[in-house]
Each structure stands twice: as structure tokens, then as C-alpha cells.
N, C-alpha and C positions, 0 to 999 in steps of 0.2 A: 748926410752919412756920421757928420761930426758930430750932432746931437747923440744920436745913436747910440757910438763910441760912449761918448760920455755920460749917456745911459745906463750905461752897462757896466763905464767903469765905477761909477758911482753904488750901483748895484752890489756888484761887487765888494768892497768898501765896507757897505752899509752889512752884508754878510757875514761877512769875515769880524767884524767888531760882535754881532749876536754870537757868535761863535766863541769868541775870547771869551763875554762876558757871562758867557752860559758856562762856559767849563770853568773859571776862576770862582762860581757859584756851584759848580757840583764839588769843588772838590774844599770848598767850605763847608761844605753839608758833609763830606768825609771823615772831614775832622772833629767838626764837633760828633759827630754817631761816634766815632773814637772813643775821644777823650770821653762823654756821656756811658759810654758803653766800658771804659777800666776802672772811675772815679766813681759811679752809682752802686756797680755791684756791688760790694766793700759794705756800702753804707744799709744798703738791703740786707746782705745778708748777715751783720749784726744785728739789725733791730727783727727779723725774722727770729732767731737763737736768741737771744735773751729774753723774750717775755715768755716761752713757751719752758726754757728752763726755769724761771721762778714758776709758775702754773705747776710744773712739777713739781717745784719743792715743797707745797706749802699744800698739796696735795700728801703730800709725805709725812712731813713733820705739821698737824695741824696744831695750830695754838689753844690752850685752854680757853672756853670763854666766858667769863664772867654768868651768872643767870641773870637775865633781863628780868625785867617785869614783869608780869601779863596782861598789863595795860596796854604794850606797849604790841602791836602789831608791825614787824619788821617782812614780810611777806614782798610785800611790793621793792623793798629800798634793797633785799634779797636778788628777786628781779632781777633791780635795775643792774647793780654790781654785776653779774651774770652775762647782760647785753651790753655790760660797757670792756668787760673781759672776753668777751668774743669777738665782738667789732675790733679791736686792741691784735689780737691775738691773729683773727684769721680762721678759727678756727669756731665750730657747731656748738655750740650750747652746749651740747651731748657731751662732749670732749671731755669736761672738767664739772666741778661742782661747788657752789662756795662755801668752806669751812667756817670757817668764821671772820669775824671782820670786828673793826675798832672805829667807833662815833670817835671825831676828832674838835675838842672844841677849842 
């Protein structure tokens, strides 16, 4: 009889310990989720808005491009630039067009 009481008592202590650990993990998880949503939302909104404004501004005010020599074929470079801007903004390529670009030396 004494062994049976000891068995139930140890099960009770183990169960309470597991419940305490699970409760603490749940509290930590909730705190991390709240901090992540409050701190992460401002950064995402700022990153999404800035590139769109730059793309719209580039469409409205195109810079004059000096005439390129006929020997150069820039169609592949324009395609790469359009794909990079599309990936950065998260917009499809059909939403904008590359008007000009400058070679940096």
C-alpha cells in the first residue's frame, strides 16, 4: 500500500512539473510573437513603400540617356534590371518598364 501511494505522489509531482514547464514555454512563445509583430510590422511597411515610390518616380521623370553605340546590345541587361527591380518590389514585370540606366565605371 505504501508503494502505491508513493507511485501516485510521484506521478502527481511529475505532472505538475510538466504543466509548469509547458505554461512557461507558452508565455515565452506569446511574448516573442507579440514583440515580433510589433517590431517587424514597421520595418516591412517601410521597406515595401520606399521601392514603389522610387519606381513611380522613375516612370514619371525619365532621365535622358546618351545614345549608345550600335555595337552594344543592352536588351539582356535591361531584362536583368527589370527582373531585379521586380524581385525587389514584389511587383510583376508588367507593372513598370526600364526607361534608362547608367553604366557605373
